[in-house]
C-alpha positions in Angstrom: 24.1 23.2 62.3 20.3 22.4 62.3 19.5 23.9 65.8 16.1 25.1 66.9 13.9 26.7 64.5 13.5 30.6 65.0 10.1 30.2 63.1 8.7 32.7 60.9 6.0 34.9 61.7 3.3 36.6 59.9 4.8 39.9 60.3 8.0 38.4 58.7 6.3 37.3 55.6 3.9 40.3 55.5 6.8 42.5 55.3 8.7 40.7 52.6 5.5 40.5 50.5 5.0 44.2 51.2 8.4 44.9 49.6 7.5 42.9 46.5 4.1 45.1 46.6 1.6 42.2 47.7 -1.1 42.1 50.3 -2.8 39.1 51.7 -5.0 38.6 54.8 -3.2 37.5 57.9 -5.0 34.3 58.2 -4.1 33.2 54.8 -0.4 34.2 55.6 -0.7 32.0 58.8 -1.8 29.0 56.8 0.7 29.7 54.1 3.5 29.7 56.8 2.2 26.5 58.2 2.5 24.9 54.9 5.9 26.1 54.1 7.0 25.1 57.7 6.1 21.5 56.7 9.4 21.2 54.9 11.4 22.1 57.9 12.0 18.6 59.3 13.6 17.8 55.7 15.8 20.6 56.0 16.8 19.8 59.6 17.6 16.3 58.6 19.6 17.8 55.5 21.8 20.0 58.0 20.7 23.2 57.0 21.5 26.2 59.2 18.5 28.0 61.2 18.5 30.8 59.0 18.6 28.7 55.7 15.5 27.0 57.2 13.8 30.5 57.7 14.8 32.0 54.5 13.4 28.7 52.7 10.1 29.2 54.7 9.7 32.7 53.8 10.5 32.1 50.0 8.3 29.1 49.7 5.2 30.9 51.7 5.9 34.3 49.4 5.9 31.6 46.3 2.6 30.1 47.7 1.3 33.7 48.2 2.2 35.3 45.1 1.0 32.0 43.0 -2.6 32.1 44.9 -3.9 34.8 42.3 -2.8 37.7 44.5 -2.3 40.8 42.5 0.3 43.5 43.2 -0.3 47.4 42.5 2.0 48.1 39.5 0.8 51.9 39.2 -1.5 54.4 40.7 -2.5 57.9 39.7 -5.0 60.0 41.3 -5.9 63.7 41.6 -9.1 62.3 39.9 -8.2 60.9 36.9 -8.1 57.7 39.1 -6.3 54.9 37.7 -4.7 51.7 39.0 -3.1 49.1 37.2 -2.0 45.7 38.7 0.5 42.9 37.8 0.4 39.2 38.4 3.1 36.9 39.5 5.4 36.7 36.5 9.2 37.4 37.5 8.4 37.0 41.3 7.7 33.6 40.8 10.7 32.8 38.9 12.9 34.9 41.3 11.7 33.0 44.3 12.1 29.5 42.7 15.8 30.7 41.8 16.4 31.7 45.5 15.0 28.5 46.8 17.0 26.3 44.4 20.1 28.3 46.0 18.9 28.0 49.7 17.6 24.4 49.4 20.0 22.6 47.4 18.3 19.2 48.7 15.0 19.9 47.4 13.2 19.9 50.7 10.5 22.6 49.5 10.1 21.3 45.7 7.3 18.7 46.6 5.3 22.2 48.0 6.2 24.6 45.3 3.6 25.4 42.9 3.7 24.5 39.3 6.0 26.7 37.2 3.4 28.6 35.0 6.2 29.3 32.3 7.1 25.7 32.2 6.7 24.1 28.8 6.0 20.7 28.2 5.9 19.0 24.8 3.9 15.9 23.7 5.5 13.6 21.3 3.3 11.0 19.6 4.8 8.3 17.5 3.4 6.1 15.1 4.9 2.6 14.4 5.7 2.1 10.7 4.1 -0.6 8.8 6.7 -2.4 6.5 5.2 -5.1 4.2 
């Protein structure tokens, strides 16, 4: 089931990010792949197929890329009323997190995932009652 890793290349990650509209420097992509690849030993131990390992590395590296503050071009115009609008993370992070949850049921990538910006937390403060 495990097998030798195919290993994800910068070109693989760049192509995936390009489909989502993101561009990052190759040097940064190399480091993000190395970071995501750290989960591979856990995935091999959990019996993941090579394809599932590679998909998890791509999705995790993409999630780290998107959460790094990278922006994507949402729309452009030109013949010189030049205009560009950008979009940040949002739905992509949620979709990548959902894809990883399916590909990585053992949670090997969870410790490396960035915090969910849409997570909500609540703080409850209790006060003991004074009975006399």
